[in-house]
C-alpha positions as CSV (number, residue, x, y, z in Angstrom):
1,X,107.2,116.8,71.8
2,X,105.2,113.4,72.9
3,X,108.4,111.0,72.4
4,X,110.6,113.4,74.2
5,X,107.8,113.5,77.3
6,X,107.7,109.6,76.8
7,X,111.5,109.5,77.3
8,X,111.8,112.2,80.1
9,X,109.2,110.0,81.5
10,X,111.5,106.8,81.4
11,X,114.8,108.4,82.8
12,X,112.4,110.1,85.3
13,X,111.4,106.3,86.4
14,X,114.7,104.6,86.0
15,X,116.3,107.1,88.4
16,X,113.3,106.5,91.1
17,X,113.7,102.9,90.9
18,X,114.7,101.5,94.3
19,X,115.0,97.7,94.6
20,X,113.7,97.5,97.8
21,X,109.9,98.1,96.5
22,X,110.7,96.1,94.0
23,X,111.6,92.9,96.9
24,X,108.5,94.0,99.0
25,X,106.1,93.6,95.6
26,X,107.8,90.7,94.5
27,X,107.3,89.4,97.8
28,X,103.6,90.4,98.4
29,X,102.8,88.7,95.5
30,X,104.9,85.8,96.0
31,X,102.9,85.4,99.3
32,X,99.8,85.5,97.3
33,X,100.5,83.2,95.3
34,X,101.8,80.4,97.7
35,X,98.2,81.1,98.9
36,X,96.3,81.0,95.8
37,X,98.6,77.5,94.8
38,X,97.5,76.0,98.8
39,X,94.1,76.1,98.3
40,X,93.9,74.6,94.8
41,X,96.3,71.5,96.2
42,X,93.9,71.0,99.1
43,X,90.9,71.0,97.4
44,X,89.3,67.7,96.6
45,X,88.1,66.0,92.9
46,X,85.1,67.0,93.8
47,X,85.7,70.3,93.9
48,X,88.0,70.5,91.2
49,X,84.9,69.3,88.6
50,X,83.0,71.9,90.3
51,X,85.6,74.8,89.2
52,X,85.8,72.8,85.9
53,X,81.7,73.3,85.4
54,X,82.1,77.2,85.6
55,X,81.9,79.1,82.6
56,X,85.1,82.2,84.1
57,X,84.1,84.5,81.1
58,X,80.7,85.1,82.0
59,X,82.2,85.6,86.4
60,X,84.7,88.8,84.8
61,X,82.2,91.7,83.6
62,X,80.7,90.7,87.8
63,X,84.2,90.6,89.2
64,X,85.0,94.0,87.2
65,X,82.0,95.4,88.4
66,X,82.7,94.6,92.2
67,X,86.1,95.5,92.2
68,X,85.4,99.2,91.1
69,X,84.5,100.9,94.3
70,X,87.9,99.0,96.2
71,X,90.0,100.1,93.5
72,X,89.1,103.8,93.3
73,X,89.4,104.3,97.0
74,X,93.0,102.3,96.9
75,X,94.4,104.0,94.3
76,X,93.0,107.8,96.0
77,X,94.5,106.6,99.3
78,X,98.0,104.8,97.8
79,X,98.5,106.9,94.1
80,X,99.4,110.5,94.1
81,X,99.7,110.8,90.3
82,X,98.3,113.9,89.0
83,X,97.6,116.2,85.4
84,X,100.1,118.8,86.8
85,X,102.8,119.7,84.7
86,X,106.3,119.1,86.3
87,X,107.9,122.3,86.9
88,X,111.3,121.4,85.1
89,X,109.3,121.0,81.8
90,X,106.5,124.1,82.5
91,X,109.0,126.0,80.0
92,X,108.6,123.7,77.1
93,X,106.0,124.7,74.2
94,X,103.4,121.8,75.0
95,X,100.2,121.7,73.6
96,X,97.1,120.6,75.5
97,X,96.0,117.5,73.8
98,X,100.0,116.1,73.8
99,X,100.0,116.8,77.2
100,X,96.2,114.8,78.0
101,X,97.6,111.8,76.2
102,X,101.3,112.0,77.9
103,X,99.1,111.0,81.1
104,X,97.0,108.6,79.5
105,X,100.0,106.6,78.5
106,X,101.6,106.7,81.4
107,X,98.4,105.8,83.4
108,X,98.7,102.3,81.3
109,X,101.8,101.2,82.6
110,X,101.6,103.3,85.7
111,X,101.4,100.2,89.2
112,X,98.3,100.9,90.6
113,X,96.8,100.4,86.7
114,X,98.5,97.4,86.5
115,X,98.6,95.8,90.1
116,X,95.7,94.0,90.2
117,X,94.5,94.1,86.7
118,X,97.8,92.5,85.6
119,X,97.8,89.5,87.5
120,X,94.0,88.6,87.0
121,X,94.1,89.2,83.0
122,X,97.3,87.1,83.2
123,X,94.9,83.9,85.2
124,X,92.1,84.4,82.7
125,X,94.5,82.8,80.0
126,X,94.8,79.8,82.7
127,X,90.6,79.6,83.4
128,X,89.1,80.0,79.5
129,X,89.8,79.8,76.0
130,X,92.0,82.4,74.3
131,X,89.5,84.4,72.7
132,X,87.3,85.1,75.9
133,X,90.6,85.2,77.7
134,X,91.7,88.3,75.8
135,X,88.3,90.1,75.8
136,X,88.1,89.5,79.7
137,X,91.8,90.7,80.6
138,X,91.1,93.8,78.7
139,X,87.6,94.2,80.3
140,X,90.0,93.8,83.7
141,X,92.5,96.7,82.5
142,X,90.1,98.8,80.6
143,X,87.8,99.5,84.5
144,X,91.6,99.9,85.9
145,X,92.4,102.4,83.8
146,X,89.2,104.1,83.8
147,X,89.9,104.4,87.6
148,X,93.3,105.2,87.6
149,X,92.3,108.3,85.3
150,X,89.8,109.4,87.7
151,X,91.8,109.7,90.3
152,X,94.3,111.6,88.1
153,X,91.2,114.2,87.3
154,X,90.1,114.2,91.3
155,X,94.1,115.4,92.0
156,X,94.3,117.4,89.1
157,X,90.6,119.7,89.6
158,X,91.7,122.9,91.6
159,X,88.5,124.2,93.6
160,X,85.4,121.4,95.0
161,X,83.0,123.1,92.7
162,X,85.6,120.7,90.1
163,X,86.3,118.2,92.4
164,X,82.2,117.4,93.3
165,X,82.2,117.3,88.9
166,X,84.8,114.5,89.3
167,X,82.8,112.6,92.1
168,X,79.7,113.0,90.9
169,X,80.3,111.7,87.2
170,X,82.0,108.9,88.9
171,X,79.7,107.8,91.4
172,X,76.5,108.1,88.0
173,X,79.5,105.9,85.6
174,X,79.7,103.2,88.2
175,X,76.6,102.9,89.1
176,X,75.4,102.2,85.3
177,X,78.8,99.9,85.4
178,X,77.8,98.0,88.2
179,X,74.0,97.1,87.3
180,X,75.5,96.3,84.0
181,X,78.2,93.8,85.1
182,X,75.6,92.2,87.6
183,X,73.7,91.7,84.1
184,X,69.7,91.5,86.1
185,X,68.4,91.3,82.3
186,X,69.9,87.8,81.6
187,X,71.9,89.2,78.2
188,X,73.4,86.7,76.4
189,X,78.0,87.3,76.7
190,X,78.7,89.1,73.3
191,X,76.0,91.4,74.1
192,X,76.6,91.6,78.1
193,X,80.6,92.3,77.0
194,X,79.9,94.8,74.1
195,X,77.5,97.0,76.0
196,X,80.0,96.5,78.7
197,X,82.8,98.0,76.5
198,X,80.3,100.7,75.4
199,X,80.2,102.5,78.6
200,X,83.8,101.7,79.2
201,X,84.3,104.3,75.8
202,X,81.4,106.0,76.5
203,X,84.2,106.8,80.1
204,X,87.2,107.3,78.7
205,X,86.2,109.5,76.0
206,X,84.6,112.0,79.1
207,X,87.5,111.4,80.9
208,X,90.0,113.0,78.4
209,X,86.9,115.5,77.9
210,X,87.0,116.4,81.2
211,X,90.4,117.3,81.2
212,X,90.6,119.7,78.4
213,X,89.2,122.0,80.7
214,X,91.4,121.1,83.4
215,X,94.3,123.6,84.0
216,X,98.0,122.0,83.4
217,X,99.2,123.9,85.8
218,X,98.4,124.7,89.3
219,X,97.7,128.3,88.8
220,X,96.2,129.6,92.7
221,X,97.8,132.5,93.3
222,X,99.5,133.1,97.1
223,X,97.1,135.8,98.6
224,X,97.7,137.7,101.5
225,X,96.6,136.6,104.9
226,X,96.7,137.1,108.3
227,X,98.5,135.1,110.2
228,X,97.1,134.0,113.1
229,X,98.3,131.7,116.7
230,X,97.9,127.7,115.9
231,X,96.2,126.1,118.6
232,X,97.8,125.4,121.6
233,X,95.3,122.6,122.8
234,X,97.6,119.2,123.3
235,X,95.2,117.4,121.4
236,X,95.7,119.6,118.0
237,X,99.2,120.0,118.5
238,X,99.5,116.2,118.1
239,X,97.0,115.6,115.6
240,X,98.9,118.0,113.2
241,X,101.6,116.1,112.1
242,X,98.4,113.5,110.9
243,X,97.0,115.4,109.5
244,X,99.7,116.9,107.5
245,X,101.5,113.7,107.1
246,X,100.5,111.6,104.6
247,X,102.0,108.8,105.6
248,X,100.5,109.2,109.3
249,X,97.2,109.4,107.8
250,X,97.5,105.9,106.1
251,X,98.0,104.9,110.2
252,X,94.0,105.6,110.1
253,X,93.4,103.0,107.6
254,X,93.7,99.6,109.7
255,X,90.5,101.5,112.2
256,X,88.4,102.1,110.0
257,X,89.0,98.1,108.4
258,X,88.4,97.1,112.2
259,X,85.5,99.7,113.1
260,X,83.9,98.1,109.5
261,X,84.8,94.5,111.0
262,X,82.9,94.9,113.9
263,X,79.2,96.0,112.3
264,X,80.4,93.0,110.0
265,X,80.8,90.4,113.3
266,X,77.5,92.4,114.7
267,X,75.2,91.8,111.7
268,X,75.9,87.9,111.4
269,X,75.8,87.7,115.4
270,X,72.2,88.9,115.1
271,X,71.0,87.1,111.9
272,X,72.1,83.9,112.9
273,X,73.2,83.6,116.5
274,X,74.7,80.2,116.7
275,X,77.1,81.5,113.7
276,X,79.7,83.7,114.9
277,X,79.7,86.2,118.1
278,X,78.1,89.7,117.7
279,X,80.3,91.0,120.1
280,X,84.3,89.3,118.5
281,X,85.6,92.5,117.4
282,X,84.2,95.6,119.6
283,X,87.2,95.4,122.1
284,X,89.9,95.9,118.6
285,X,87.7,97.9,117.1
286,X,88.3,100.3,120.1
287,X,91.3,100.2,121.3
288,X,93.2,100.0,117.6
289,X,92.8,103.7,117.0
290,X,94.8,104.6,119.7
291,X,97.1,102.1,119.9
292,X,98.4,102.7,116.0
293,X,98.6,106.2,116.8
294,X,100.6,105.6,120.6
295,X,103.3,102.6,118.5
296,X,104.8,106.1,117.0
297,X,105.5,107.4,120.6
298,X,108.8,109.4,119.9
299,X,109.0,108.6,116.2
300,X,108.0,111.9,115.0
301,X,109.9,114.0,118.2
302,X,113.1,112.0,117.0
303,X,113.5,114.5,114.0
304,X,114.8,117.5,116.5
305,X,115.4,115.6,119.8
306,X,118.8,117.0,119.4
307,X,117.1,120.5,120.1
308,X,115.0,118.8,122.4
309,X,117.6,117.9,125.1
310,X,118.9,121.4,124.9
311,X,115.5,123.7,125.7
312,X,114.2,123.1,129.8
313,X,111.6,120.4,127.5
314,X,109.8,117.4,130.7
315,X,109.2,114.4,129.0
316,X,106.4,113.1,131.2
317,X,104.5,116.4,129.8
318,X,105.1,115.1,126.8
319,X,104.0,111.3,127.8
320,X,101.3,113.0,129.3
321,X,100.2,114.7,126.7
322,X,100.3,111.8,124.0
323,X,98.4,109.7,126.3
324,X,95.8,112.6,126.8
325,X,95.2,112.9,123.2
326,X,94.5,109.3,122.5
327,X,91.7,109.0,124.7
328,X,89.1,111.3,122.2
329,X,90.6,108.6,119.7
330,X,89.2,105.8,121.8
331,X,85.8,107.7,122.6
332,X,85.4,108.4,118.6
333,X,85.4,104.5,117.9
334,X,83.6,103.9,120.9
335,X,80.6,106.6,119.9
336,X,81.0,104.8,116.3
337,X,80.5,101.1,117.7
338,X,77.6,102.7,119.9
339,X,75.1,102.4,116.7
340,X,75.9,98.7,116.4
341,X,73.9,98.4,119.8
342,X,70.3,100.0,118.3
343,X,70.8,98.1,115.3
344,X,72.4,94.8,116.1
345,X,72.3,94.5,120.2
346,X,75.8,94.2,120.9
347,X,76.4,94.0,124.8
348,X,76.7,98.1,125.8
349,X,78.3,96.8,129.2
350,X,81.3,95.4,126.8
351,X,81.9,98.7,125.0
352,X,81.8,100.4,127.8
353,X,84.1,98.7,129.3
354,X,86.6,98.6,126.6
355,X,86.6,101.7,126.6
356,X,87.6,101.7,130.0
357,X,90.7,99.3,129.2
358,X,91.9,101.0,126.5
359,X,92.0,104.7,128.3
360,X,93.5,103.8,131.5
361,X,94.9,100.1,130.4
362,X,96.2,99.7,126.5
363,X,96.5,103.4,126.1
364,X,99.0,103.3,129.3
365,X,101.3,99.7,127.9
366,X,101.8,101.8,124.1
367,X,104.0,104.4,125.8
368,X,106.3,102.1,126.2
369,X,106.9,102.4,122.6
370,X,108.7,105.2,123.5
371,X,112.0,102.9,124.3
372,X,111.7,101.2,120.5
373,X,110.6,103.7,118.2
374,X,113.1,106.1,115.7
375,X,113.0,108.8,114.4
376,X,109.8,108.5,111.6
377,X,110.4,110.5,108.3
378,X,106.9,111.9,107.8
379,X,107.1,112.6,103.9
380,X,107.9,109.4,102.8
381,X,105.8,107.1,101.1
382,X,103.9,104.9,103.8
383,X,103.0,102.0,101.7
384,X,105.1,99.0,102.9
385,X,107.0,101.1,104.8
386,X,107.7,100.5,108.3
387,X,110.9,103.1,108.5
388,X,110.3,104.2,112.7
389,X,109.4,101.2,114.3
390,X,111.3,99.0,116.2
391,X,109.8,95.5,115.1
392,X,111.9,93.8,118.2
393,X,110.3,90.7,120.2
394,X,109.4,93.4,123.1
395,X,107.4,95.5,120.9
396,X,105.4,92.6,118.9
397,X,105.0,90.7,122.7
398,X,103.4,94.3,123.9
399,X,100.7,94.6,120.6
400,X,99.8,90.7,120.1
401,X,99.7,90.4,123.9
402,X,97.5,93.2,124.3
403,X,95.5,92.3,121.8
404,X,95.3,88.1,122.1
405,X,94.2,88.7,125.5
406,X,91.4,90.6,125.1
407,X,90.7,87.8,122.1
408,X,91.0,85.0,124.0
409,X,88.3,86.6,127.3
410,X,86.2,87.5,124.7
411,X,86.2,83.9,123.6
412,X,85.6,81.9,126.6
413,X,83.4,84.6,129.4
414,X,80.2,86.4,128.7
415,X,80.6,89.7,127.3
416,X,79.2,91.6,129.9
417,X,81.5,89.9,132.6
418,X,84.2,90.8,130.4
419,X,82.9,94.5,130.2
420,X,83.1,93.9,133.9
421,X,86.9,93.4,134.2
422,X,87.6,95.5,130.8
423,X,86.4,98.0,132.8
424,X,88.0,97.2,136.0
425,X,91.3,97.0,134.8
426,X,90.7,100.3,132.9
427,X,89.4,102.1,136.5
428,X,92.6,101.1,137.7
429,X,94.9,101.9,135.0
430,X,93.7,105.7,135.0
431,X,93.8,105.8,138.6
432,X,97.9,105.1,138.8
433,X,98.7,106.8,134.9
434,X,100.1,109.5,136.5
435,X,102.9,107.5,139.0
436,X,103.4,105.3,136.2
437,X,103.8,107.7,133.0
438,X,106.5,109.2,135.6
439,X,108.2,106.1,135.5
440,X,108.2,105.9,132.2
441,X,109.9,108.7,131.7
442,X,112.5,108.3,134.2
443,X,113.6,105.1,132.9
444,X,113.9,106.9,129.2
445,X,115.6,109.6,130.3
446,X,118.2,107.0,132.3
447,X,118.1,105.0,128.6
448,X,119.6,108.4,127.1
449,X,121.6,109.3,129.8
450,X,123.5,105.6,129.6
451,X,123.7,106.4,125.6
452,X,125.3,109.4,125.5
453,X,127.7,109.0,128.6
454,X,130.8,108.8,126.4
455,X,134.1,109.0,127.5
456,X,135.8,113.0,126.9
457,X,137.4,113.9,123.7
458,X,139.0,115.8,121.5
459,X,135.7,115.1,118.9
460,X,133.7,118.0,118.7
461,X,130.5,115.6,118.3
462,X,131.4,113.8,121.7
463,X,131.8,117.5,123.6
464,X,128.5,118.5,122.1
465,X,127.0,115.3,123.3
466,X,128.5,115.6,126.5
467,X,126.6,119.2,126.9
468,X,123.9,117.6,126.5
469,X,123.8,114.8,128.7
470,X,124.4,117.7,131.2
471,X,121.9,120.1,130.0
472,X,119.4,116.4,130.1
473,X,120.5,115.8,133.9
474,X,119.9,119.9,134.8
475,X,116.9,120.0,133.3
476,X,115.5,116.3,135.5
477,X,116.3,118.7,138.3
478,X,114.7,121.8,137.8
479,X,111.5,120.2,136.5
480,X,112.2,118.0,140.1
């Protein structure tokens, strides 16, 4: 049965293979290789001699233990594998132990297991002798495999009482592995590596043992529930797709990185004022969350705009709803960064000015993305997927100009002065935001009408387009 499962998995992977994903991954690794080679060729002889003196076999356990936390986070975000049996093989007489073996083998050859571990394992053979290189490669691959199995266990567990068991167990193992990987006790390389592999073997055994207690079938019974009306708040209506679609949730990964970067710069600037400006990333960290959300303006509605045109729906009201929805996002970023003022003495005037600038100016400018976005597939994979966005010259100019001008002002003017300028621009933008959004709505309707301006023919689709055009014009007159 295990052989049949593996053959079915190979067939499934072969049928779902996409050349686009293959070329994107190859392109990504090519760029990384180019950067590494460029750095190596740019080093002088002194640096080469220092690198040659390093005992890399002593460094690899530290690298493996340091990558544990970011690796598990990336797998929980990007990977969607679980040990739930697929519907088309539920009727097969599969033993629990056989299924767990199959899941383990599948995770060994999973992309996310090999994504970073395999390239580092290959590099080991170029920087150290053959024996230590094999040991280091196995160590890196084993650490990645443990995290892959932990992610599978978390997604397989049904109910938070089981999920919390996975979380607590992984945190305990990670604490032991991280402390041991740093080698605080100065153990010799052989003993250090041996104990590390013992920890890995214990972790793999506990994961496989715990999987035997998890249900391989989705046995959640459907319960009858009273139907309640969903919230009609504009904020929750706009936020609901981001909660339901995994691809849309990925939009908020970059804001988290910017917030962490802002705290990092603030901490460095507080400890060493001459090193870096502690306020450098504050405006961008406040601006980036609504910026990422508003660049998808009408990308979601594009899936059903054919129906929208036949209804008395005001485009101006849709844009206003998106504009007001982005305001709490900027406020949330501001409240998070407010902690940095008390910890690292960042400029409160700059933060308030950046909040006003984001609400009154940046969000208003990002609404113009409605002219460039296309219908987005919400349930497609979000990894390296730009479908739904139009990366035209105007789109790049809008986003990059906004960010570069903000960074340039921070680099040239004092923080408080920048805060005052940002605040004034934001207040002026908020004062005229209704007139500006009304103008954007009229331009958008005019562009759609010009697109639908076709000559009447006997074609049924052309007649439908003409009917939609008449409906748009009538709706505009009604709302006016």
